TORKE-991723 format. One line per field, with one value per atom (N, C-alpha, C): x, y, z; atom name. Coordinates in Angstrom, 2 decimals. Example, Ala and Ser with C-alpha at 12.3 -4.5 7.8 and 13.67 -1.06 7.14 Angstrom:
<sites>
xx: 13.19:12.30:13.20:12.85:13.67:12.90
yy: -5.69:-4.50:-3.30:-2.25:-1.06:0.03
zz: 7.80:7.80:7.80:7.08:7.14:7.87
a: N:CA:C:N:CA:C
</sites>
This chain:
<sites>
xx: -25.12:-25.92:-25.58:-26.57:-26.36:-26.43:-25.45:-25.43:-24.80:-24.97:-24.37:-23.40:-22.20:-21.21:-20.72:-20.24:-19.65:-18.14:-17.41:-15.95:-15.39:-14.22:-13.46:-13.16:-13.24:-13.02:-11.67:-10.62:-9.28:-9.22:-9.87:-9.87:-10.64:-11.79:-12.60:-11.82:-11.13:-10.36:-9.22:-8.51:-7.41:-7.94:-9.09:-9.68:-10.11:-10.66:-11.05:-9.81:-8.71:-7.47:-6.94:-6.93:-6.42:-7.29:-8.61:-9.51:-9.23:-9.01:-8.72:-7.39:-6.38:-5.07:-5.19:-6.06:-6.22:-7.29:-7.96:-9.02:-10.26:-10.53:-11.68:-12.67:-13.89:-14.86:-14.58:-15.11:-14.95:-15.55:-16.72:-17.38:-16.54:-15.94:-15.12:-13.89:-13.28:-12.12:-12.50:-13.63:-14.08:-14.37:-15.01:-15.31:-14.03:-13.05:-11.77:-11.04:-11.03:-10.37:-11.04:-12.35:-13.06:-12.81:-12.77:-12.46:-11.11:-10.11:-8.77:-8.75:-9.41:-9.45:-10.15:-11.25:-12.01:-11.33:-10.44:-9.73:-8.52:-8.09:-6.92:-7.20:-6.20:-6.28:-5.80:-6.45:-5.96:-4.53:-3.67:-2.29:-1.39:-1.89:-1.08:0.15:0.06:1.18:2.12:1.77:2.62:3.73:4.89:5.96:5.56:6.07:5.71:6.21:5.50:5.86:7.20:8.06:9.34:9.51:9.74:9.95:11.37:11.50:12.81:13.10:14.25:14.64:15.85:16.01:17.15:18.04:19.28:20.16:21.16:21.24:22.30:21.94:21.26:21.00:19.82:18.83:17.64:17.31:16.36:15.99:17.11:17.05:18.04:17.91:18.99:18.91:17.84:17.06:16.02:14.69:14.63:13.38:12.74:11.52:10.75:9.66:9.74:8.78:7.37:7.22:5.89:5.27:6.05:5.58:5.59:4.55:4.56:4.54:3.95:3.95:5.37:6.19:7.58:8.35:8.01:8.65:8.32:7.06:6.68:7.40:7.53:8.24:9.70:10.33:11.74:11.91:10.97:11.05:10.89:9.94:9.77:11.00:11.58:12.77:13.94:14.05:15.13:14.92:13.68:13.38:13.40:12.76:12.56:13.36:14.03:14.77:13.91:14.54:13.83:12.95:11.74:10.81:11.32:11.16:11.56:10.70:11.25:10.51:9.36:8.25:7.10:7.50:7.08:7.38:8.65:9.45:10.67:10.29:11.12:10.80:10.57:11.20:11.05:9.85:9.15:8.00:6.83:5.96:4.76:3.90:3.12:2.36:1.44:0.74:-0.21:0.43:1.76:2.37:2.91:2.83:3.35:2.50:3.13:2.39:2.39:1.88:1.83:0.43:0.21:-1.11:-2.02:-3.28:-4.24:-5.04
yy: -26.72:-26.42:-27.45:-27.88:-28.84:-28.10:-28.36:-27.71:-28.65:-28.33:-29.11:-28.23:-28.77:-28.03:-28.92:-28.31:-29.05:-28.85:-29.95:-29.90:-30.64:-30.22:-30.95:-32.33:-33.38:-34.74:-34.90:-34.27:-34.40:-33.72:-32.56:-31.86:-32.65:-33.21:-33.99:-35.22:-35.91:-37.10:-36.73:-35.64:-35.20:-34.80:-34.15:-33.73:-34.95:-35.97:-37.18:-37.88:-37.91:-38.52:-37.73:-36.39:-35.54:-35.70:-35.77:-35.97:-37.30:-38.35:-39.66:-39.63:-38.96:-38.86:-38.17:-37.18:-36.40:-36.97:-38.00:-38.58:-37.71:-36.98:-36.08:-36.57:-36.14:-36.37:-35.39:-35.72:-34.82:-33.45:-33.42:-32.15:-31.34:-32.04:-31.34:-30.73:-31.45:-30.91:-29.68:-29.75:-28.60:-27.42:-27.66:-26.59:-25.96:-26.80:-26.30:-25.47:-25.96:-25.23:-23.87:-23.84:-22.56:-21.61:-22.14:-21.29:-20.63:-21.40:-20.84:-19.80:-20.08:-19.14:-17.84:-17.95:-16.76:-15.96:-16.58:-15.89:-15.11:-15.37:-14.67:-13.19:-12.41:-10.96:-10.65:-9.72:-9.34:-8.82:-9.28:-8.80:-9.40:-10.36:-10.92:-11.66:-12.17:-12.91:-12.02:-10.77:-9.85:-9.30:-9.04:-8.43:-7.02:-6.53:-5.17:-4.13:-3.01:-1.93:-1.34:-1.10:-0.46:0.68:1.88:3.03:3.00:2.96:2.98:4.40:4.90:6.25:6.15:7.14:7.17:8.35:8.27:9.40:9.10:10.00:9.96:9.14:8.04:7.16:7.56:8.21:8.54:10.01:10.43:11.85:12.73:13.97:14.94:15.13:15.51:15.74:16.79:16.52:17.46:17.24:16.32:16.05:14.81:14.99:13.88:13.54:12.37:12.00:11.81:11.78:11.71:13.10:14.14:15.52:16.09:15.79:16.17:17.67:18.43:19.88:20.43:19.87:20.31:19.93:18.80:18.38:19.36:19.80:20.77:22.10:22.54:23.80:23.68:22.55:22.35:22.33:21.73:21.68:23.09:23.87:25.24:26.09:25.94:26.71:26.33:25.06:24.63:25.19:25.31:25.80:27.33:27.99:29.44:30.24:29.59:30.29:30.44:30.82:30.97:32.21:32.12:33.25:34.31:35.58:36.64:36.63:37.08:37.13:38.12:37.80:38.70:40.04:41.11:42.45:43.03:42.21:42.74:43.46:44.39:45.15:44.27:43.11:42.24:41.31:41.33:40.44:40.93:40.02:40.43:41.37:42.19:43.25:42.73:41.64:41.16:40.51:40.39:39.65:40.52:41.83:42.70:42.61:42.55:42.38:43.68:44.68:45.96:46.22:47.43:47.80:48.05:47.75:47.95:49.18
zz: 6.31:5.14:4.07:3.39:2.32:1.00:0.12:-1.19:-2.21:-3.47:-4.56:-5.30:-5.56:-6.34:-7.48:-8.53:-9.65:-9.60:-9.63:-9.60:-10.80:-11.23:-12.23:-11.64:-12.45:-11.96:-11.28:-11.83:-11.24:-9.88:-9.75:-8.46:-7.42:-7.82:-6.88:-6.42:-7.33:-6.95:-6.01:-6.33:-5.46:-4.09:-4.04:-2.77:-1.95:-2.60:-1.88:-1.30:-2.06:-1.55:-0.35:-0.48:0.62:1.86:1.68:2.82:3.51:2.73:3.31:4.06:3.51:4.17:5.52:5.59:6.84:7.76:7.32:8.15:8.22:7.15:7.09:6.04:6.19:5.12:3.98:2.81:1.67:2.00:2.61:2.97:3.96:4.94:5.93:5.26:4.31:3.61:2.79:2.07:1.27:2.19:3.31:4.26:4.81:5.17:5.68:4.62:3.38:2.30:2.07:2.11:1.92:3.09:4.31:5.47:5.31:4.90:4.72:3.61:2.51:1.40:1.81:2.51:2.89:4.00:4.76:5.85:5.35:4.10:3.57:3.44:3.78:3.58:2.18:1.50:0.17:0.27:-0.58:-0.61:0.45:1.24:2.32:1.78:0.57:0.00:-0.80:-0.95:-1.71:-0.81:-1.38:-0.57:-0.16:0.98:1.41:0.40:0.33:-0.58:-0.16:-1.12:-0.87:-1.86:-1.36:-2.22:-2.74:-4.05:-4.68:-5.13:-4.78:-5.20:-6.11:-6.93:-7.83:-7.46:-7.78:-7.52:-6.43:-5.47:-4.46:-3.23:-3.41:-2.27:-1.42:-1.97:-1.21:-1.28:-0.46:-0.48:0.06:-0.31:0.16:1.67:2.34:3.78:4.09:5.13:5.53:4.82:3.88:3.17:3.77:4.28:4.85:3.84:3.23:2.20:2.75:4.08:4.68:4.81:4.59:4.67:3.25:2.48:1.06:0.86:1.77:1.59:1.69:2.59:2.70:1.44:0.85:-0.39:-1.52:-1.59:-2.61:-2.42:-1.17:-0.88:-1.30:-0.96:-1.33:-2.84:-3.53:-4.99:-5.58:-5.05:-5.52:-5.24:-4.05:-3.71:-4.62:-4.96:-5.85:-7.25:-7.67:-9.01:-9.08:-8.11:-8.18:-7.16:-6.26:-5.22:-3.98:-2.88:-1.61:-1.67:-1.13:-1.10:-0.14:-0.49:0.43:1.69:2.78:4.04:3.95:4.61:4.61:5.20:4.56:5.04:4.44:3.74:3.12:1.83:1.35:0.14:-1.08:-1.16:-2.33:-2.23:-1.08:-0.90:-1.74:-2.20:-2.93:-2.11:-2.76:-2.10:-1.00:-1.21:-0.22:0.99:1.05:2.13:3.26:3.13:4.20:5.44:6.58:7.82:8.62:8.07:8.77:9.30:9.84:10.32:9.13:9.31:8.22:8.43
a: N:CA:C:N:CA:C:N:CA:C:N:CA:C:N:CA:C:N:CA:C:N:CA:C:N:CA:C:N:CA:C:N:CA:C:N:CA:C:N:CA:C:N:CA:C:N:CA:C:N:CA:C:N:CA:C:N:CA:C:N:CA:C:N:CA:C:N:CA:C:N:CA:C:N:CA:C:N:CA:C:N:CA:C:N:CA:C:N:CA:C:N:CA:C:N:CA:C:N:CA:C:N:CA:C:N:CA:C:N:CA:C:N:CA:C:N:CA:C:N:CA:C:N:CA:C:N:CA:C:N:CA:C:N:CA:C:N:CA:C:N:CA:C:N:CA:C:N:CA:C:N:CA:C:N:CA:C:N:CA:C:N:CA:C:N:CA:C:N:CA:C:N:CA:C:N:CA:C:N:CA:C:N:CA:C:N:CA:C:N:CA:C:N:CA:C:N:CA:C:N:CA:C:N:CA:C:N:CA:C:N:CA:C:N:CA:C:N:CA:C:N:CA:C:N:CA:C:N:CA:C:N:CA:C:N:CA:C:N:CA:C:N:CA:C:N:CA:C:N:CA:C:N:CA:C:N:CA:C:N:CA:C:N:CA:C:N:CA:C:N:CA:C:N:CA:C:N:CA:C:N:CA:C:N:CA:C:N:CA:C:N:CA:C:N:CA:C:N:CA:C:N:CA:C:N:CA:C:N:CA:C:N:CA:C:N:CA:C:N:CA:C:N:CA:C:N:CA:C:N:CA:C:N:CA:C:N:CA:C:N:CA:C:N:CA:C:N:CA:C
</sites>
């Protein structure tokens, strides 16, 4: 495809020198540069995500940070205490598992 682009004079001169060094035409160099730019994955140059924790060297034993529901239960138990077993006298009224 034939197209016209506007380049800064310094960039065009540097690109012409680079093309000559590599034995390429100016168009081939521009095409190669665009291919490389368009093939990049977003975030490919960024370091991988690392979860930083504070305190005693990571999560508490038995806590799997991939199981967020278990984390919420552990947090509630730490704040409010362990829930009584269903059917026990201290359990909330709707939790008894008897005959209906």
